[in-house]
N, C-alpha and C positions, 0 to 999 in steps of 0.2 A: 598353125592355129590349133588350140586345144579347147575342147568343150567339156563342161561338167554337167552331168545330169543327176539330180538328186534321186536317190534310190531307196525305196522302202518296199521290201519283199518283192523286188522285180518290177515294181511300178514307180512312176514319178511320185516322190514324197509329196503329200498334200500341202505342207507348209515349210518353206525353206528355213524360216527362223529357228525351227526346232529339228530340222533334218539331221540325221546321224551319219548317213553314208552318201557317197557320190561315186558315179562311174565317170572316170576321166578318159576321154578318147582324144588321141592325137591325130594330126592330119595324116599321119602314116597308117592310121587304123589301129595302132596299139592301144589296148584298153587296160585300165588299172582301176580296180575297186579300192576305195580308200574310206576310212572313217574320218568324219569331220570332228573338229574340237567340240566338246560337249557344253561349252559355256555360252558365250554371247554370239549373236549372228555376225557381228563385226569380226570376231575371231575366225569364224568360218570363212568369211570373205578374204581375210588376210591370208589364211591358209591356201585358199584357191589362187590368190595372187602369187604366193610363193611357188605354187605348182605351175605357174605361167598359163593359167586358164584365161581365155579370151571371151568365152561365151558361157553363160549359165542358163540352163534350161531347168525350170522348176515349177512347182505348183504356186500357191499363193505366197506372196512376199510382202512385207510391210513397205510402205512407200519410203520411209526413212532408210531402211536397209537397201532397197533397190537404188536409191539415190547414191548411197555410199558405194555400192558396187560399181556404179557408173563412174563415180569419181576415181575409183581405182583402175578404170579402164576395162571393166568387165561388162560386156553387153548382156542384158538380161532378157530372156524370153519367159515371161511369167504366165501363170494361170493355165499351165499345161497339165494334162492328165493322160494316163495310158501306160501301157507296158514300156519299160525303158528302151528295149531294143527297137520296138516299133516307132517310138518317138524319135530315136536317133536316126533311123532310116528316113522318117518323114522330114526331119530337119535337113539332112543331107540332100534330099531331093526337092527341097523348097516347098513342101506340102504341110508344114507345121501349122499353118493358119487354118487348116480345115477344121470344121466344127467338131469332128470326132476326137480331136486332141485338146479341146477346150474343157476346162473344169466344169462340172455340173453347175448350172445357174449362170454360166458365163458364155453362152453360145454366140453372142455377138461381140465377142472380145476382139478388139483390134490390138495386135501386139506391137504395132509401130511405136506407140508411146507407153505400152504396158498398162493401158487403162481400158476398162470396159465402158461401153456406151449404155 
């Protein structure tokens, strides 16, 4: 399994649709920082699929783009905020649903469906 975390200056990028970089982490723990295509969000997702990414951890993401990611077989954990390394550790340990990793204004976010209540 591979996970991609959007990266903006060491923090989760606030909006996937315009994110420029990702940290891709494999199940073996190997990490690779990569630039995302600069054009459309769909191009970013196609790139992630080419990299065999299974999970995307990001900040805000438009519903249309999230749906497309899921159609490609990429599970999305949206509305996440925090330091990339801390978020990665929280995801690995099953603690990503804690309020401290939710974007501001989204404290009651349920990530099961990627929608806030």
